[in-house]
C-alpha positions as CSV (number, residue, x, y, z in Angstrom):
1,M,20.9,11.6,-8.2
2,L,18.9,14.7,-7.6
3,G,16.2,14.1,-10.3
4,H,14.9,17.3,-11.9
5,M,16.3,19.7,-9.3
6,N,18.2,22.8,-10.6
7,Q,21.8,21.7,-9.6
8,H,23.0,25.4,-10.4
9,K,20.6,26.9,-8.0
10,L,21.6,24.1,-5.3
11,V,25.3,25.3,-5.6
12,E,24.1,28.9,-5.1
13,K,22.3,27.8,-1.9
14,I,25.3,25.8,-0.7
15,V,27.5,28.9,-1.0
16,E,25.0,30.9,1.0
17,W,24.8,28.2,3.6
18,L,28.6,28.0,3.9
19,Q,28.9,31.7,4.2
20,E,26.2,31.7,7.0
21,D,28.4,29.2,8.9
22,M,31.6,30.9,8.4
23,P,31.2,34.5,7.2
24,F,34.9,35.3,7.7
25,G,36.4,31.8,7.4
26,D,36.9,29.1,10.0
27,I,38.8,30.8,12.9
28,T,39.7,27.3,14.2
29,S,40.4,25.0,11.4
30,Q,42.3,27.7,9.4
31,N,44.6,28.6,12.3
32,I,45.9,25.2,13.6
33,K,49.0,23.7,11.9
34,F,47.8,20.1,11.2
35,Y,50.4,17.3,11.4
36,D,48.9,15.8,8.1
37,H,47.0,18.2,6.0
38,K,45.5,15.4,3.8
39,V,43.2,13.0,5.5
40,K,40.6,10.2,4.9
41,A,37.3,9.9,6.7
42,T,34.0,8.0,6.7
43,F,30.4,8.7,7.0
44,I,28.9,6.2,9.3
45,A,25.1,5.4,9.9
46,K,24.0,5.6,13.7
47,E,20.4,4.3,13.4
48,D,18.1,2.6,11.0
49,G,16.5,4.6,8.2
50,I,16.3,5.4,4.6
51,I,19.4,7.5,3.4
52,C,19.0,10.7,1.4
53,G,21.3,13.5,0.4
54,M,24.4,11.5,-0.7
55,D,24.8,13.8,-3.8
56,V,24.0,16.8,-1.6
57,M,27.1,16.0,0.7
58,K,29.2,15.4,-2.3
59,L,28.1,18.7,-3.7
60,V,28.9,20.6,-0.5
61,F,32.6,19.3,-0.3
62,Y,33.1,19.9,-4.0
63,T,31.8,23.5,-3.7
64,L,34.4,24.1,-0.8
65,D,37.3,22.4,-2.7
66,S,37.1,20.5,-6.1
67,T,40.1,18.2,-5.0
68,I,38.0,16.6,-2.2
69,V,37.0,13.1,-3.3
70,F,33.7,11.8,-1.9
71,K,33.0,8.1,-2.8
72,P,29.4,7.1,-1.6
73,S,28.9,3.4,-0.8
74,V,25.1,3.5,-0.7
75,K,22.7,5.5,-2.7
76,D,19.5,7.7,-2.0
77,G,16.7,5.4,-0.9
78,D,18.7,2.6,0.5
79,F,17.9,1.1,3.8
80,I,20.7,1.7,6.4
81,K,21.7,0.3,9.7
82,P,23.8,1.4,12.6
83,G,27.6,1.0,11.9
84,L,27.1,0.9,8.0
85,I,29.7,2.9,6.1
86,L,27.8,5.4,3.9
87,G,30.8,6.7,2.0
88,T,34.5,7.7,2.3
89,L,36.0,11.2,2.1
90,S,39.6,12.3,1.2
91,G,41.0,15.7,0.9
92,P,42.3,18.8,2.8
93,L,41.5,18.6,6.5
94,D,40.6,22.1,7.1
95,K,38.3,22.0,4.2
96,I,36.6,19.0,5.2
97,L,36.0,20.3,8.7
98,M,34.5,23.5,7.2
99,G,31.8,21.4,5.3
100,E,31.3,18.7,7.8
101,R,28.4,20.2,9.7
102,L,26.5,21.5,6.5
103,A,26.8,18.3,4.9
104,L,25.6,16.4,8.0
105,N,22.8,18.8,8.6
106,L,21.5,18.3,5.2
107,S,21.7,14.6,4.8
108,Q,20.4,14.0,8.3
109,R,17.3,16.2,7.8
110,L,16.6,14.7,4.3
111,S,17.1,11.1,5.5
112,G,14.7,11.8,8.4
113,I,12.2,12.9,5.9
114,A,12.9,10.1,3.6
115,T,12.5,7.6,6.5
116,M,9.1,9.1,7.5
117,S,7.9,9.1,3.9
118,H,8.9,5.4,3.7
119,L,6.8,4.5,6.8
120,Y,3.7,6.3,5.3
121,A,4.2,4.7,1.8
122,Q,4.7,1.3,3.2
123,A,1.6,1.6,5.5
124,V,-0.8,2.2,2.3
125,Q,1.0,0.1,-0.2
126,N,-2.0,-2.3,-0.7
127,Y,-4.3,0.7,-1.3
128,P,-4.9,2.8,-4.4
129,V,-4.0,6.0,-2.8
130,R,-1.1,8.4,-2.9
131,I,0.5,10.1,0.1
132,V,1.7,13.6,-0.8
133,D,3.5,16.4,1.1
134,T,2.5,20.0,1.8
135,R,4.1,23.4,1.7
136,K,4.9,22.8,5.5
137,T,8.6,22.9,4.7
138,T,11.7,24.5,6.1
139,P,12.3,28.0,4.3
140,G,15.1,27.5,2.0
141,L,15.1,23.7,1.8
142,R,11.9,22.9,0.0
143,S,13.1,21.6,-3.2
144,L,15.4,19.3,-1.2
145,E,12.7,18.3,1.3
146,K,10.3,17.5,-1.5
147,Y,13.0,15.5,-3.0
148,A,13.4,13.5,0.0
149,V,9.7,12.8,0.2
150,R,10.0,11.1,-3.2
151,V,12.9,9.2,-2.2
152,G,11.0,7.7,0.6
153,G,8.2,6.6,-1.7
154,C,5.7,9.4,-1.4
155,Y,4.6,12.1,-3.7
156,N,4.7,15.8,-4.0
157,H,1.9,18.3,-3.9
158,R,2.1,21.6,-5.6
159,Y,5.6,23.2,-5.1
160,G,4.3,26.5,-4.2
161,L,1.7,29.1,-4.6
162,S,2.5,29.7,-8.3
163,D,1.9,26.4,-9.8
164,A,-1.5,25.4,-8.9
165,V,-4.8,26.9,-7.7
166,M,-6.0,26.0,-4.3
167,I,-8.9,27.9,-2.9
168,K,-9.1,27.6,0.8
169,D,-11.6,28.8,3.5
170,N,-10.1,32.1,3.8
171,H,-10.3,32.8,0.0
172,I,-13.9,31.9,-0.1
173,A,-14.5,34.2,2.9
174,G,-12.8,37.0,1.2
175,A,-14.6,36.6,-1.9
176,G,-17.7,36.2,-0.5
177,S,-18.7,32.8,-1.9
178,M,-17.1,29.6,-3.4
179,H,-18.9,30.4,-6.6
180,K,-17.3,33.9,-6.8
181,A,-13.7,32.6,-6.0
182,I,-14.0,30.1,-8.7
183,T,-15.3,32.5,-11.2
184,D,-12.7,35.0,-10.7
185,I,-10.0,32.4,-10.8
186,R,-11.3,31.0,-13.9
187,S,-11.4,34.2,-15.8
188,I,-7.7,34.7,-15.6
189,I,-5.7,31.3,-15.3
190,P,-4.6,29.3,-18.4
191,H,-6.9,26.3,-19.5
192,T,-4.0,24.1,-18.6
193,T,-4.0,24.9,-14.6
194,K,-6.1,22.8,-12.6
195,I,-8.4,24.2,-9.8
196,E,-8.5,22.6,-6.3
197,V,-10.9,23.8,-3.5
198,E,-11.0,23.1,0.2
199,V,-14.3,21.9,1.7
200,E,-15.1,21.2,5.3
201,S,-18.7,19.9,4.8
202,L,-20.6,17.3,2.5
203,E,-22.8,20.4,1.3
204,A,-19.6,22.4,0.3
205,L,-18.5,19.2,-1.6
206,K,-21.7,19.0,-3.6
207,E,-21.3,22.8,-4.4
208,A,-17.7,22.2,-5.6
209,L,-18.8,19.4,-7.6
210,D,-21.4,21.6,-9.3
211,L,-18.9,24.2,-10.1
212,G,-16.6,21.7,-12.0
213,V,-13.5,22.1,-10.0
214,D,-10.7,19.3,-10.8
215,I,-9.7,18.6,-7.2
216,I,-11.4,18.6,-3.9
217,M,-9.6,18.8,-0.6
218,L,-11.7,17.4,2.2
219,D,-10.3,19.1,5.2
220,N,-10.5,17.6,8.8
221,M,-13.3,15.2,7.9
222,T,-14.0,12.3,10.1
223,N,-13.6,8.8,8.4
224,D,-17.4,8.4,8.2
225,M,-17.4,11.8,6.3
226,L,-14.7,10.6,4.0
227,R,-16.7,7.5,3.0
228,A,-19.6,9.7,2.3
229,A,-17.7,12.1,0.2
230,V,-16.3,9.3,-1.9
231,A,-19.9,7.9,-2.4
232,I,-21.3,11.3,-3.4
233,N,-18.3,12.0,-5.8
234,Q,-18.7,8.8,-7.7
235,G,-15.2,9.2,-9.3
236,K,-15.9,12.4,-10.9
237,V,-12.9,14.4,-9.5
238,I,-9.8,13.7,-7.5
239,L,-10.5,13.7,-3.8
240,E,-7.7,14.6,-1.3
241,A,-8.0,14.0,2.4
242,S,-6.2,16.4,4.7
243,G,-5.9,17.4,8.3
244,N,-4.5,15.5,11.3
245,M,-3.2,12.6,9.1
246,T,-1.0,10.6,11.5
247,L,0.7,7.3,10.8
248,D,-1.9,5.7,13.3
249,R,-4.8,6.9,11.1
250,I,-3.5,6.6,7.7
251,V,-4.6,3.1,6.8
252,D,-8.2,3.8,8.0
253,V,-8.2,6.9,5.8
254,A,-6.8,4.9,2.8
255,K,-9.7,2.4,3.2
256,T,-12.3,5.3,2.8
257,G,-11.5,5.4,-1.0
258,V,-10.0,8.9,-1.3
259,N,-7.4,9.4,-4.1
260,I,-4.8,11.6,-2.1
261,I,-3.8,11.9,1.5
262,S,-1.6,15.0,2.2
263,V,0.5,14.8,5.4
264,G,2.3,17.7,6.6
265,A,4.3,15.5,9.0
266,L,6.4,14.3,6.2
267,T,8.2,17.5,6.5
268,H,7.3,19.7,9.5
269,S,7.8,17.4,12.5
270,V,10.7,15.0,11.3
271,Q,13.4,13.8,13.6
272,A,16.7,13.8,11.7
273,L,18.5,10.7,11.2
274,D,21.8,10.3,13.0
275,I,24.9,10.2,10.8
276,S,28.4,10.9,11.9
277,L,31.8,11.6,10.3
278,K,34.8,9.8,11.6
279,F,38.3,10.4,10.6
280,L,40.5,7.4,9.8
281,H,43.9,7.1,11.4
282,E,46.6,5.5,9.0
């Protein structure tokens, strides 16, 4: 299932995406006299990976035509291999053709993210660290992409600019100092809201600790610097490592003792998983 996602909002987005693809209808599918209007089809995996977006695909077709029946044979989070039948579809041919590309675009993208997230999660499974995503998501797809990250076994960072304070270098430069930026924020936000600050040096780390922030992002630090930061922190606050976090490097970063590693690559540079729709001839 789609977890805590707002399903009503998702339906609204699906309608928008369908309108984008066919603002004046499907000039091809709606103008051919098909021999048999009712058809059956299957979704087939073309490569290894973690499937994600089965409920989203179902919702695409249901939004187009509530008589379309979609029966998944796998669930989000399952490992799939080439040739595996992911689900069957039956209903009006023209409506299935109208929804085919949107359903595949979404499921392939989400499965690519889930697969990438799975690789990162597996790499650090023996370390007490969380891999989290970032705001480097596709506009309009953030809720779905962050859902796919969770399906793959990683975790979410803040959803957007409204739900957590993150003071970065440009905020500090604009305010004139870290102290000023944090003081200004503290005078306004509720006591329930955490403050995270980004630092690029061990001196800035010590300043952030003295100012009593909740989370410190260690930006683009070497592994030696990360280890030194962990030693200085002594478990006082949550430490997040960020910047150039590749799959090749992730285990060495986990070994430094940081609590969180944020990885933009989970969403911003993912290759879609290959899935196809094949019609059945009866």
